[in-house]
C-alpha angles and dihedrals in degrees: 000000000000091000092055090046090050091050088050093052091048092050092048091050090052090052096252096132097166094050091045089052091052092052092046093050089050090051090047093053092043093057124002088215086087086073087085088072096043097098092050092049092046094050093045094050092044091050090054095047109032093099092050112055091187090060091053090052092048092051091046092051089048092053094046093045093049091049092050092049091051093048095041096101090057096042093071094080130029091222090057090051091052091049093049093050 
């Protein structure tokens, strides 16, 4: 979890917001303990993208797509979704 979070921080510092978002979403789904950093990541990404609405949309699509890919094995059956939640 900390490795994914660290990769995310490095990518965000290099200006690769989409890649940093992917790593953070992966860390968040690996261990929910990453949720402690969520506000800091959200504010940082928003501060880098608030002047460019297209960037906000790209990062949002990246986060939603990554979440769907991670949850895809459980989304095939409603019973699996209920068990996972």
